[in-house]
N, C-alpha and C positions, 0 to 999 in steps of 0.2 A: 505447470501451466498448460492450459488447453485453449484452443481457438474454435469458435463455432458461431456462425452467423454474424460476423463482424464484431464479436465480443471475445475478450480473453478472460478466462477465470484463473485466479492465482490464490495460493494459500499465503496468508500473512500472519506473522506473530508480532503483536504490538507490545511495546514497553512504555507505558504511560509514566508521567512524572520524571522524564529524563532531563538531563542538563540542556539538551538542544534537540531540535527536530532533525532526524537523520535516517538514512537508509544504512543498515549495518550488515548487509550481505545476506547470505542464506544459511539457515540452520535446519537440519532435518527436513529439507525440501520446502521450507517456508521462507519467504522473504521476511527479514527482521527489520521492523521500522520503529524507531524511537520517536516519541512525541513528548513535548513539555507539558501538555494538558493533563489534568487529572482524569481518572476514569469515571467521574461523577457526571450525571446528567447528560451523557452522550458527548461530553467535551473531547475526550480522547478519540472517539469515532470521527467527529467532525475534523479534528486536526489530522487524523490519518488520511481522510479523503483529500484534504488540502495538500498535504505533503506528497502523496502519490500523484495527484493532479499536476503539481509543479514538476515533479521528476519525470513524469511521462508526457508532459506538455499537452495535457488535455484539461478541460474544465473539471473542477471537483464534482460537478453534477454527472459527469461521465463515469465516475467511480461509484459503485454501489456495493453495499454489504449484503451478500446472499445468506450467509450463515455466521453465527458467532457474535452477534451484536453486543452481547453482554459478557463475552469472554475475551481473553487475549488472543486466542487462535481464531482466525476469521477466514472465510472464503469470500473473495471479492470478484466482481465483474467490472471490466473496463471496456466501455463502448468505443468503437471507432478506431481500434488499433489491432495490429497483428502480433503474434507471438514474437516474430523476428524483430519488430519495432520495439516491443517491450524489452526484450533482451538487450538490444542495442542501447536503449536509453538507460537501462539499469547498469549496464557495463560501463557507461560513460560517467557514472557517479562513483566517486571514490567512497569506500566504506567510511561511515561516520559523517558523511556530508549529505545535504539534501538540496 
């Protein structure tokens, strides 16, 4: 995670077509997020933005995909938060919950 100019960038690994939307901890330095949406037509990406927006208490529009829109590994930017705030909100989420 990095902070610059009021934005935080973070690496995310997405697991589409999961049983439920959930944050599943960290693997190899990337936040693991499960979404129920399929990876077709950007549905999994939209679900990812909604899940992270809910977990981080920001609107989904504050979360943007910088790299990896067509893959499972992504680099995201979250506007209006600090690294400390992101860590605190992610720590408050039990693995497997969103």
